[in-house]
C-alpha positions as CSV (number, residue, x, y, z in Angstrom):
1,G,102.5,208.5,38.0
2,G,104.1,210.0,41.0
3,T,102.3,209.8,44.4
4,D,98.5,211.0,44.0
5,T,95.9,212.0,46.2
6,L,92.1,212.3,46.1
7,A,90.7,214.5,48.9
8,A,87.0,214.9,49.5
9,G,84.8,217.7,50.5
10,N,83.4,218.2,54.2
11,V,80.2,216.2,53.5
12,S,79.6,212.7,54.2
13,N,81.6,210.3,51.8
14,A,81.0,206.9,50.7
15,W,84.5,205.5,49.4
16,V,84.7,202.0,47.9
17,S,87.6,200.3,46.9
18,T,87.2,198.5,43.3
19,V,90.7,197.1,42.6
20,T,94.6,198.2,43.9
21,N,94.6,201.9,43.8
22,A,91.3,202.4,42.3
23,G,87.7,202.9,43.3
24,T,84.5,204.8,43.7
25,L,83.7,208.0,45.7
26,N,80.1,208.8,46.3
27,T,79.1,206.3,43.3
28,D,79.7,208.3,40.4
29,T,83.3,209.7,40.5
30,T,85.5,206.7,39.6
31,F,89.0,206.8,40.2
32,T,92.5,204.8,39.2
33,A,96.4,205.3,40.0
34,I,95.6,207.0,43.1
35,T,97.7,206.4,46.4
36,N,96.2,208.6,49.1
37,L,92.4,209.2,50.0
38,T,91.7,212.1,52.1
39,G,88.4,212.4,53.9
40,G,86.4,215.7,54.9
41,S,85.5,216.6,58.0
42,S,82.1,214.8,58.1
43,T,81.9,211.1,57.9
44,D,84.0,209.2,55.8
45,T,83.3,205.4,55.0
46,L,85.5,203.1,53.1
47,T,84.2,199.7,52.2
48,G,86.4,196.9,50.6
49,R,85.7,194.9,47.6
50,N,84.2,191.6,47.5
51,A,87.4,189.4,47.9
52,T,89.7,188.5,50.8
53,N,90.6,191.9,52.3
54,A,93.6,193.0,54.4
55,W,93.2,196.2,56.0
56,S,96.1,197.7,57.7
57,I,95.0,200.3,60.2
58,T,97.8,202.5,60.8
59,G,96.6,205.1,63.2
60,A,93.4,206.8,64.2
61,N,91.0,207.1,61.4
62,A,93.8,205.9,59.2
63,V,93.9,202.3,56.9
64,T,96.0,201.1,54.2
65,L,93.6,198.8,51.8
66,D,94.7,197.8,48.1
67,S,97.9,199.8,48.2
68,M,96.0,203.1,49.0
69,N,96.6,205.0,51.9
70,A,93.4,206.0,53.7
71,T,93.1,209.1,56.2
72,S,90.0,210.8,58.3
73,M,88.3,207.7,57.8
74,N,85.6,207.1,60.3
75,A,84.0,203.8,59.5
76,L,85.5,200.6,57.5
77,V,82.8,198.2,55.9
78,G,84.3,194.9,54.8
79,N,82.4,193.2,52.1
80,A,81.1,189.2,51.4
81,G,84.4,187.7,51.7
82,A,87.1,186.9,54.4
83,D,88.2,190.5,55.7
84,T,91.1,191.2,58.2
85,F,91.6,194.3,60.0
86,T,94.9,194.5,61.7
87,L,96.1,197.6,64.1
88,G,99.6,198.0,63.5
89,A,102.0,197.0,66.4
90,A,102.2,200.3,68.2
91,V,98.6,201.4,67.4
92,T,95.9,201.3,70.2
93,T,92.6,202.4,68.1
94,F,91.2,202.8,64.8
95,S,88.6,205.4,66.6
96,G,85.7,204.6,64.5
97,S,83.9,201.8,63.7
98,I,84.8,198.5,62.1
99,A,82.1,196.1,60.2
100,G,83.0,192.7,59.1
101,G,80.5,191.9,56.4
102,G,79.9,188.7,55.4
103,G,82.5,185.6,55.7
104,T,84.8,185.0,58.3
105,D,86.1,188.3,59.3
106,T,89.1,189.0,62.1
107,L,89.9,192.1,64.2
108,A,93.8,191.8,65.3
109,A,95.0,194.1,68.1
110,G,98.2,196.1,68.1
111,N,101.2,194.8,70.6
112,V,99.9,197.2,73.4
113,S,97.6,196.8,76.6
114,N,94.0,196.1,75.2
115,A,90.8,196.4,76.7
116,W,88.3,194.1,74.4
117,V,84.7,194.8,75.4
118,S,81.8,192.1,73.9
119,T,78.2,194.1,73.5
120,G,76.5,191.4,71.4
121,A,76.7,188.6,69.2
122,N,80.0,189.3,67.0
123,A,80.1,192.8,68.3
124,G,81.8,195.2,70.9
125,T,84.5,197.6,71.6
126,L,88.3,197.7,71.4
127,N,90.0,200.3,73.6
128,T,87.0,201.9,74.0
129,S,87.0,204.2,70.9
130,T,87.1,201.6,68.5
131,T,83.6,199.5,67.8
132,F,83.3,196.5,66.0
133,T,80.1,194.4,64.4
134,A,79.8,191.2,62.2
135,I,83.5,190.2,63.5
136,T,84.1,186.2,64.0
137,N,87.6,186.3,65.2
138,L,89.4,188.5,67.8
139,T,93.3,188.3,68.0
140,G,95.2,190.1,70.8
141,G,98.6,191.4,70.8
142,S,101.8,190.4,72.4
143,S,101.1,192.6,75.4
144,T,98.3,192.4,77.9
145,D,94.4,191.7,76.5
146,T,91.6,191.8,78.7
147,L,88.1,190.7,77.3
148,T,84.9,191.5,79.6
149,G,81.6,190.2,78.9
150,R,78.2,192.0,78.7
151,N,76.0,192.4,81.8
152,V,73.6,189.2,81.2
153,A,74.0,185.5,81.8
154,N,77.2,184.9,80.0
155,A,78.7,181.4,78.7
156,W,82.1,181.5,78.0
157,S,83.8,178.4,76.4
158,I,87.6,178.3,77.1
159,T,89.1,176.4,74.0
160,G,92.9,176.5,75.0
161,A,95.6,178.7,76.8
162,N,94.8,182.3,76.3
163,A,91.9,181.3,74.1
164,V,88.0,181.3,74.6
165,T,84.8,181.5,72.7
166,L,81.8,184.4,73.6
167,D,78.9,185.5,71.8
168,G,79.9,183.9,68.7
169,M,83.6,185.3,68.6
170,A,86.8,183.3,68.9
171,A,89.0,185.3,70.9
172,T,92.6,184.3,71.1
173,S,96.2,185.9,72.7
174,M,93.9,187.0,75.8
175,N,95.4,187.3,79.1
176,A,92.4,188.0,81.4
177,L,88.6,187.4,81.1
178,V,86.2,189.4,83.4
179,G,82.6,188.7,83.9
180,N,80.1,191.0,84.3
181,A,77.0,191.8,87.1
182,A,75.0,188.6,85.7
183,A,75.9,185.0,86.0
184,D,79.1,184.1,84.4
185,T,79.8,180.5,83.5
186,F,83.3,179.8,82.4
187,T,83.9,176.1,80.8
188,L,87.0,174.5,80.2
189,G,86.9,172.4,77.1
190,A,86.8,168.5,77.7
191,A,90.9,168.2,76.7
192,V,91.9,171.7,77.9
193,T,94.0,171.9,81.1
194,T,94.3,175.7,81.3
195,F,93.3,179.2,80.3
196,S,96.7,180.1,81.5
197,G,95.5,183.8,82.5
198,S,93.2,185.1,85.1
199,I,89.6,184.8,85.3
200,A,87.0,187.4,87.3
201,G,83.4,186.6,87.8
202,G,82.4,190.0,88.4
203,G,79.1,190.2,90.3
204,G,76.3,187.6,90.1
205,T,76.6,183.9,90.9
206,D,79.5,182.9,88.6
207,T,81.1,179.4,87.8
208,L,84.2,177.9,86.8
209,A,83.8,174.4,85.3
210,A,87.0,172.1,84.7
């Protein structure tokens, strides 16, 4: 009973959640009825179970998953189900890496000014210090969200107001789109009348198609 904590050593640690308040640490330590997980001073990775996982990011290197509050985590890894990683309203960054795994995975930012950068297919950064891979959906907050493309010829498909698809990612609640040094093409969908935000081409020869 009570509020129980499992604190790892200062080595590279692999945490896996297996069910509510339960999991494994470095494969051969199993735990149950644990409320708090505390990583060490090296690299700690937390992997979700093969289910629909709701990750609540509560601060830098901190997350709640399966009723466990994990701190000093450096990497979050989803599984084959749909994973949703949601930053708290006032949280600017996880300050580590987030990997969606399989399924349709979502990264949702806090209600702060957010700088998104695409670095490749289904990958990028959020506010510089959060890196992400294998993410399908990007969801902005209620403040100002800016999405910047990579330094290649980018094809931006505007799907609605404040919504765009880029590099295999569907982004919503975006207020500004920013191209890079190569040629960017911003194309509004056939039935779309407006992006309802700002579009900056950057360098290169850039096109806006209505």
